[in-house]
C-alpha positions in Angstrom: 36.7 -40.0 0.8 37.5 -37.2 3.2 34.9 -35.3 5.2 34.5 -31.6 5.5 31.9 -29.8 7.7 30.3 -26.6 6.5 28.3 -24.2 8.6 25.8 -22.4 6.5 24.1 -19.0 7.3 20.9 -18.4 5.3 18.7 -15.5 4.5 15.9 -15.0 7.0 13.2 -17.6 6.5 15.2 -19.6 3.9 17.0 -22.3 6.0 14.6 -25.1 5.3 14.4 -24.3 1.6 18.3 -24.2 1.4 18.4 -27.5 3.3 16.0 -29.2 0.9 17.8 -27.8 -2.2 21.2 -29.0 -0.8 19.7 -32.5 0.0 18.2 -32.7 -3.5 21.2 -31.5 -5.5 24.5 -32.2 -3.7 25.5 -35.8 -4.0 28.5 -35.3 -1.6 26.1 -34.5 1.2 26.1 -37.0 4.0 24.1 -35.2 6.7 22.6 -31.8 7.1 21.4 -30.5 10.5 19.5 -27.4 11.4 21.2 -25.5 14.3 20.8 -22.6 16.6 23.2 -19.8 16.9 25.2 -17.8 14.4 24.7 -20.4 11.6 21.4 -22.1 10.5 22.7 -25.4 9.1 25.6 -27.7 9.5 26.5 -30.0 6.7 28.8 -33.0 6.5 30.1 -33.7 3.0 32.4 -36.4 1.7 34.8 -35.3 -1.0 37.2 -37.3 -3.2 40.8 -36.9 -2.2 41.6 -34.9 -5.4 38.5 -32.7 -5.1 39.2 -29.0 -4.4 37.5 -28.0 -1.1 37.4 -24.3 -1.9 35.9 -24.8 -5.3 33.4 -27.3 -4.0 32.2 -24.8 -1.3 32.0 -21.8 -3.5 30.4 -23.5 -6.5 28.1 -26.1 -4.8 27.2 -24.6 -1.5 27.6 -20.8 -1.6 25.8 -20.7 -5.0 22.5 -22.2 -3.5 19.8 -19.6 -3.4 19.4 -18.2 0.1 22.9 -18.8 1.3 24.5 -15.7 2.9 27.7 -17.1 4.4 29.6 -20.3 5.1 32.3 -21.5 7.5 34.3 -24.6 6.5 35.9 -26.9 8.9 38.6 -29.4 7.8 39.0 -32.4 10.2 41.9 -34.6 10.9 40.7 -37.7 12.8 37.3 -39.2 13.7 37.0 -40.8 17.2 34.1 -43.1 18.0 33.0 -44.1 21.4 31.7 -47.4 22.5 28.0 -47.9 22.1 25.9 -50.1 24.3 
């Protein structure tokens, strides 16, 4: 599985409804956070290696009612610090 991160901009007043719909309907969703700034939500999704990222974003995320815009980040490595 490979992670992608997607910033999601929602229509005014729709962020929590978009978040709930995504949580209920997208099995690839790992985490979804509300944010401040230009985008309303930040989602972490795990895709299969052969899964098309562009198709996933356009068909599964951008098609949710209330989504206005997205910004997708592809990552290379994950670094984890020590926890005490």
